N, C-alpha and C positions, 0 to 999 in steps of 0.2 A: 718555798719551792720555786716560785716564779723567778726569783732572783738567781737561783742556782741554774735554771734552764737558760736564762739570759746570759749568764757568765759562760756557760758551755758554748753557746752560739758565737759569742764574741771570741772565744778561744779558737774555734774552728776557723772563723774569718781571719783571725790574726795569723794562724798557721798557713792558710792558703796564700794570703798576701805575702807572707815572708818567703814561702817557697817560690811564688811567682816572681817576687822581687829579686830573689837570688838568681833565678834563671835569666831574668832580664839583665841583671848586672853582669852575669857571666858571659852573656851573648853580646852585651854592649861593647865589649872590647874586641870582638871578632869582626874583622873587616876583610873583605876579599876584593881584589882589584878587578877592573873590567878587562875583557879580552884585548889583546894587543893587535895592532896592524889590521884593523877591520877595514875592508875595502870591497868595492863592487867592481868586478872585472868583466869586460865584454870580450868574449872569444871570437866575435865576428859571426854569430849565428842569428843575426837579424832580430834580436830581442831576448834570446836565451842567455841569461846572465849568471855569473858565479858570484856568490857572496861568501867570502872567506875571511878567516881570522886566525890568530895564534893564542895559545893559552895565556892566562893572566900571569903577572909576576908573582913571586913568592907562593906558588901553588904547592911547594913541597911541605909547607907547614900544615897542610890539610889532607894528608894521605889517608886518614881514616874517614874522610867525608866523600860523598858523591858530588862530582862537579858536572853541572849541566849549563846550557846556554839558552836563554830565551831571546829569540830573534823575531823582530817585527819589521815588516816591509810593505811598501805600497807605491803605486804611481802617485806623484805629488798631488794631483787634484782629486784623488780618491777619498771618499768619506771614511773608510774603514781600513784598519791594518790587518794584514794576515799575520798570524802568530804561529811560530814553530818552537818547540822545546826539543833540543837535541844534545847529544854528547859528542857529536862530530865537530870538526873544525871547518866545515864548508856546507853550503846549501845551494841548490840550483833551481831556478824557476824562470818562467817567461814573463816579459814585461812589454808594455806598449811603448816603443821608443819614440813615438810622436810626442811623448810627455817625459818629464824628468822622473827619476826614481830616487826614493829615499828609504833608508833602513837604519835600524838601531838595534843594539844587542847589549845584554849584560850577563854577568855570571850569576849562577844560582848555586848555593852551597848548602848541603843538607846531610846530616848524619851525626855520628857520635861527637865529632869535634864541635858541633853547635848544639849539643843536647837535644837533638831531634827537631829543632826549629830551623826555618829557612832563612839564610842570610843572602842578601842581594847586593851586587856591586852597583856602582853608578853606570849610566848608559854610555856606550861608544856609538857614534853616529857616522854615517857615510852617505854620500849622494852621487848620482850619476846622471848625465844627460848628454845628448848629442848636440853640438853647436849647430844651430839651424843655418843653412845656406839657401839663398834664394827667397823670393817673396812667397807668402802663403798662397797667393793666387796661382802660382805655377804648379802646385800639387795636382795630381789627377783628381777627377771627380767621379762620383757614382760607381765606386768599385763594387762589383758583384761577382761572387763565386758560387757556382752550383756544381755539386757532385752528382752527375746524372746516373741514376740507377746503380749507384755504388760501383761504377765501372770506369768513368773518366771524368776529369775535373776540367771545367771551363770557367775562366775568369775574364771579365771584360771591364773596361773603364772608358771615361771620356777625358780628353786633354784638359789641362788647366786653363782657366780663363785668361791668364796673363802671359801666355807663352808666345814666343815669336815663331815665325813660319818654319824655321829650321830646327825647332825642338822635336825630339823624339824620346820615347820612354822605353825602358828595359825592366824586365821583371826577374827577380832572383828569389829563390825559395830554399828552405831547409826544414827538416824535421829530424827528431832523434833517430839515429840509425844511419844517417848519411855522414860520410867522412868530411864533407865540405859543402859550402853553399853552391847551388847549381843555378844556371840561368835558363830561362825558358828556351826550349828547342824548337817550338812550333808557334810562332806569333800569328795572331789574327790581325790583318792589316786593312786599313781604309785610306785611300789617297797616299799610299806608300808610308803611312805612319802606323806604328804599333798601337792597337786599341784593345788587345786581349791576348790570351795565351791558352792553347789547348795542351794540357799536360799529358805526358805518356803514362803508362801504367805505374802507379805509385805503390811499390811493394812495401808492405808492413807499415802503412801510414795511418791506419785507422786507430782511433782512441789515443792519438798523440797530438800535441800542439803543432800546427802547420804554420810556419812563419813565412811571410811574404814581404818583400820590399820592392816598390816600384819607384825607380829614380829616373832622371832624365838627363839628356845631354843637349847642349846648345852652344854654339860659338859666341853668342852675343849675350848670354845671361846664365845665371845659376838656376837650377831647377830644384825645388824643395822635394826631398824624398818622402814617401808615404809608407808606413809600416802597418801590417795587419797580422792578426793571429786567428786562425780557424781551427776547429776540430772537424775533420771531414765528415764524420758520421752525423754531425749536426746540420749539415747543409746538403743532405742527400735528397734528391728529387726522384722518386720511383716512376716507373711506367704506370699508366692507368690500368685498372682491371679490364678484362674483356670476357667474352662468352657469357654474357648476362642471361639469366632466365627468370621469368616471372610466372609462377604457377598458382592458380586459385584452387586451393585444396577442397574447400567446401563453400558454403554461403558466406562464411566470415573469415576464415584463415587464408593468408597469402604467404607463399614462400618466395623469398628473393635470394638468388644465389649467383655467384660470379667466380671466375677463376683467379687464382693467386697470380699477381704480376710476374712476368718472366724476368730472369736475371739472377744475380748472386745473393740477393737479399733473402735471408731465411724467412720462412712463413711466419714464425713466431714474432718477427720484428715489425709486422704491419698493423696499422690501425686504419679502419675504413670509415669514410663519411658517406652516408646514403641520403640522397635527396629524393623523397617519395611524393608523388602527386596523385591524389584521388579526386577526379573531376577537376574542380577549380581550387582545391585546397592542397597546399604544399607544406611539408615539414621535413626537418633534417634530424638525423640521429647518427650515432657512431657505434662501432663494434670492432672487436679484435678478431672475430671470426669472419669467414668468407661466405656466410649464410645467415639469414635472419628471417624470423617469422613475425608477421604483423597481423593485426585484426582490422578488417574493413570497418569504417565508420558507418557505412550504409550498404545494405544489400542491393540497393537500387543504383549504385554507382555504375556508370557506363564506361569509364576509362580509368585505368591504373597504369602509371608510368614510374620508372625510377632510373636513376643513374648513380654512379659511385666513383669515388676517387680514393687514393691511398697515400699514406705517409708512414715514415719510420716512427715507431711508438717509443714510449718512455723507457721501455725495457732495453732498448738498443741504442738510444741517444738521448740527449737532453732536449733536443728540438729537431725539427725537420721541415721539409718543404712539401706541401701538398702536390700531388701529381695533377695532370690535366684530368678533366672529367671524362668518363667513359662515354660511349655512345648510349643513347637512351633506349630502354626496352619497355614496351607497352603491351597492355592487354585491353581489349575492348569487349564490353558486355554483350553487344549485339553481333559479335563476329560470326555466330552461327547463321544469322539471317543473311549477312553479306556473303558468307560462303555458299549458302543455299542459292541465293540469287546468281552468284558468280557461276555456279555449276548448272543451275536450272535453265538459264537463257540459252547457253550453247547447246545443252542437251535437247531442249525443245526445238531449236533450230535444226540440229542434226536429225532429230526424229522426224520432223516435218519434211526435210529433204529426202530422207530414206523412204518415207511414205509416198512422196510424189514420184520418186524414181520407181518404187515398187508398182504404183498404179500405172505409170507409163509403160513399164515392162509387161504388166498384165494385159494392159490394153493392146499393146503390140502383139503379144502372144495370142490373145483372143482373136485379133484381126487376122493373124497368120493362120490360126486354126480354121477360121471361117473361109479363108481363101482356099485352103487345102480341101476343106469339106466340099465347097462348091465345085472345085476342079474334079474331084473324085466323082461327084454326083453327075456332072456332065459326061464324064468318061463312061460311067455306068449306063447312062441313058443312051448313049451312042451305040454301045454294045447291044442293047435290047432291040434297037431299030434294025440293026443288021442281022 
């Protein structure tokens, strides 16, 4: 019986290997060509590039199969590739034009014509880069862009280290929805040189890549351009909260409350950082609400203070910039004594003054009554004599 079971197992293995071998042999002769005319096209949108291609040759032989394309792309110095599988003949994305771009694509074939297995073509490759002009030292330095309170954008920079006195910089920008690249209409200047840009209202610019190029002009040298990509909701700096209140509910519980910062940012988009000080101890916590309850560490604490700042939270952005700190709000344990002294001293002074004035009036009134009495007494005495 052992030999019979062994023979049956061998038969099963033989059948599986035969079926798998026949599948491999049937697919071994199936080959698909890579996509044709693969290229990276720059439409002039400061880093928003088109990757496009044409169907492979001899595709009519695979009408019963699904044809897809696996696209991989990256900036040349990036450690990882972005991967897209699509049936389209084009794809668009943003790239850092300070660096080169490379991409590769191949055809994927799947369906009845391949017996359900996937057949891949060889790769087609393409690269793109902007030929650099000007020395690296001529690029701007310390580019900084802040979207203040989700209302207006301010970008600033410093001139390059190796530029001549006649050099000046210009800023251009674009985001999806604009028909063409625009130049800054409101430059910030220092010594008649452009060092920043105040942007007008940017309609429908949130949650889109915002492309910037700052290049320069000089009669005596080439200026190296600089490229940047921002998402505006990630560089929002809100206003600080105001109208802070600190209430001691009982011997232990404290209520901290503040107003939601003014402006177009929805209340649900805020996160708050609270710095709380109890006597000489300070600690920090965060919350998405504009109110928090905390417990005193000691009933004998004499001073409680807090301040708060705001930022756009992860539900509305990938990142954000903390606002400035609010003004500090404090509570003092002996405030009732100070209040008592504050009111008691003036009250005592006023009371004493009133008492002195009253005594003086009474004294004058008494003296007046005495004078009247003596006058009447003398007149009465004179009448009796006559």
